[in-house]
N, C-alpha and C positions, 0 to 999 in steps of 0.2 A: 956343816951342812947337816941339817936335822935328818932324823930317819924318814919323815914325810919327803922332803925335798929329794933325798935319793931315790925313793922310791917311783916318785913322779917322774925324775928324769929318766930312770931305767924304762919306765913304762914307754915314755915317748920315744926314746931311742930305739926301743925295740919295733915299733911301728914303721919306722925306716921311711918318714916322710919329712922332708926339710920343712922348718918352720912351722911344724904342727904344734898347736896348743889345744889343751882340752880344758876348759875351765873347772876348777876343783874347789869345793868348800868343805872343810872340815868343822865338826861338830862335837862339842864336849858338853855333857850334863855335870851340873854339881846340884847335889841332893841338899835339902835342909838340913842345917846344923852338922854340915860337913866343912873342912877347911877349903879355903880358895885361894889360888895365887895371890900374891901381893898386889899385882899390878892388874889384875882381872877387872877391876871397877874403873880403871882408866878408859875403860873401852865400854862404859855402861852411861849412855847418854840420859839426862834426866829431863831434858827440855823438849825432846821430840821423841815420838812413837814410831816403830818400824814393824811391819809384818814378817813373819818369819821368812816368805817367799823373798821381801826385799833385803834380810839380813843376808839369806843365802847368796843373791844376786851380787851384793856388795862385796861380800867376802870372797867371791871368785873373780873378783876385779881388784883385789889386793887388800881391801879393807878388813878390820875386825869389829864385831858388834857383840856386846853382851846383852841379852835379852832377860827379863824378868817380868814379875806380875805387874809390876809400875809402868814399863815402858814398851810392853808387846803392844803393836797396833793393831792385832787380829785376836779378838776375844776366842775364836775357834780355835787358833793355833795355840793360845795359851792353855786352853783345855786339852789338847793332845799332847803338848809337851809337858803337862805335868806341873804347870805354873798356876792354874787357875780350877778352882772346883766346878765341875760339870754340872752341879746342881744349886750352885749359888742364883738365888731369886732375887737379888737386888743388882743394878747396873753397876760396873765397873767405873770409878771415879776418873775423870779427866777426859781429854780429848784421845780418841784412838781413829787410827786412819780408817779402817774398814768402815766403822760404824759412822764416822763423819762423812762418809759418801752418801751415806742414808739421808744426813741432815741437810744436805744440798738440795734434795727434792722435796722436801715438805714445806707447806704453805707458811708454817709459823716456826722457824728454825730456832728461836728462843725458847720455845716450850718443848722443843724435841727431847724424848727420854728414850736414851738408845735401849736395844735389848739386853736382857740379862745373859748371863752364861746360860741359865736353863731354857731361855728361848732358843738357844743355839742347838743344846742337846733333844729338846721338844720337838725339832725341825720347823718350829714356827717361823723362823728367820728364813729358812730355806724354801718354805712353802708359803711365802708372804701373800700371794694372790689368794691361793686357796684358803688360807687362814683370814683373808680380809685385815691384812695388816699392811697397807699401802705405806705406812712410815719406815716398814723395814726393808722397802726396795731399794735396790742398787740404780735402776734405770728409769725412774720415774712411774706414772701412774700406769702405763703400759707394760711394765715389767710381769713376766709371767711367773718370776721365781724360779728357784732352780729345779724345782720338783712339782708335779702336778696335783698333789695332795699331801696333806699332812703324814698319812700313813706310809706313801712313798718316802717322803723326807726322813721319817723316822727310820725305815728300814736302811737307808742309805748311810745316815748317821752311825746307826748300830754297827755298820760294817768298817767305820773308820776307827782305826785303833788309837787309842789314847792312854796315857800314864795317868790313871785315876785309882784311887783318890790321888790328889796332886802330890807328890813328894819332891819336886824340884825347885831348887831357889833361883838358880841362873843357868840359862842355855847359851853357850859361847860358840859364835860362828866366826871363822879366822880362815886365812887363805892358805895355801901352801908355802908362802914365802914367810910366814909369821915365824919369828924367831926371838919374840921379846922374852919369854920365857919357856922352860921345857914344858912340853905338853904332849901326851899322846891322845890322838884322837878317839872318841868313840864311834863315829860316824863318818863316813867319806861320801860325799854327793858329787858325782860327775855329770856335767851338762853336755850331752853328746850328739851329734849327728848320727841318724841311724846306721851309716857305714861304721863308725865309730862303736857304736854299741854291738853291732855283730861280732867286731874282733874282741872286744871285751868279754863278751859272752863265750866265744871261742876259748880265750885265754883262762876264763873262769872253769870251763867243763875239761881243760886239758888233763890235770891231775884229779879231777873229782868225778868226771862223768855225770855231773848233776844238771838236772835241768833248771832251768829259772822259771818259776812259775809267777808272773806278774799279777799283782794285784793291785788294781787303779780304779781310781773314781774322777768325777769331773770337778771336785773342789777339794780342799785341804790335801793337795797332793804333796807339797814340799814338806809340811809339818806332819802329816800322819802318813802318808805312803812313802815317803823317801827318808824320813828320819825316825819316826817312832816305830814303825813297821820293822825295819831292819834292826833297831835297837833291842826290841822287844822278842822277835823271833830268832835273831842272830843270823840273818839270812839276807841276801841280795833282792831288792826289788827295783822294778822299773815302771816309771809313770810318765806319760805324754804331757805332764804339767796340767795347770788348771786355770780356772777363770783370773785368781788373785795373780798367780805366776805370770800370766799372759799380760794382763791389763793393769795391774798395779807395779808389779816388779819388771815387766817387759822382757821377759824371756823371748828370745828370737824364734821366730816360726820354724827354723830348722833343728831346733834343739829339744832332746826329750832328757829325760833325769834317770840317772841310776844311782840308788844308795846302797851303801853296804857297812857292815862293821869293818873296823879297821884290820882285824886280822883276815877277813875275807879279802880285802883290798890287797894286803901283803901276798896272799895265795894266787890271787889273779895276778899280779905284777911278775911273779914268779913264772906262773904259767905262759905270761905273754913273751918272756925272755926265752924259755924252753922250747916254745913252740913257732919260733919265728920261720922255720924253713917249711915248716908246714900249713901255715897261714899266711902267704905273701901280700900283707895288708897294703903294700905301696903299689900293688896292681889291680887294686880293688877299684871298680870307675869311681870317679869322685872322691877318692882318699886323699889326693893332694890339693883338692879345690878350697 
């Protein structure tokens, strides 16, 4: 049994609810010009692209996915994760899940030119209506965009943490069951119901007394809010998920995300064990539903 499996099992047992499961995704970063595990590329699909939220969801279901600049399906996620240069002013090559949605709404799909990474960074993609770029709309000509103006979109983008300039070669998403090769996660994401989030925060605070200051937005939740922010700040963060997570990755209506560095996950699990008698989770309304 791996360390991650042992920790997850301890967390679930400490919550004292029969058959309780909490979807978990583990994330590892591999920087450019650093060694990678021999079998990592076995999980790197080349014929299809995935958004980071899809990769996270699939990993929580037991799969493993390795993303790179070549197969990441969301340009914005590639920017956040340090795979793509935020200022690149030419479109990324090939089909991409997120921008392919735009293509379905234009009158001449064959002539569609996808937005560049710089179009995301400037806010143009997210303020497509205000910027008079209907070709960047996700929901057709009536799409309001994600923000009401370029200035609002740029303000929002500036608040989204990203690993820039890009220094990453691969980002690996895997499940709690993964044991093909030895790996210590950089980041843990738990997909939780609000009642479970309550208990996780209580466990985290038991030994630290530290409040959780959630920083979240309506887009780029998985890549920026739940992976990169915890990675760069080395702190826990919470998100209610976002447009892509809900519509593309199909995260369920009753789930929120909480991301944390692996060391914080270990400390939280210890807090969960040590505080069982002070926080009887099994008595919380809805805990056993």
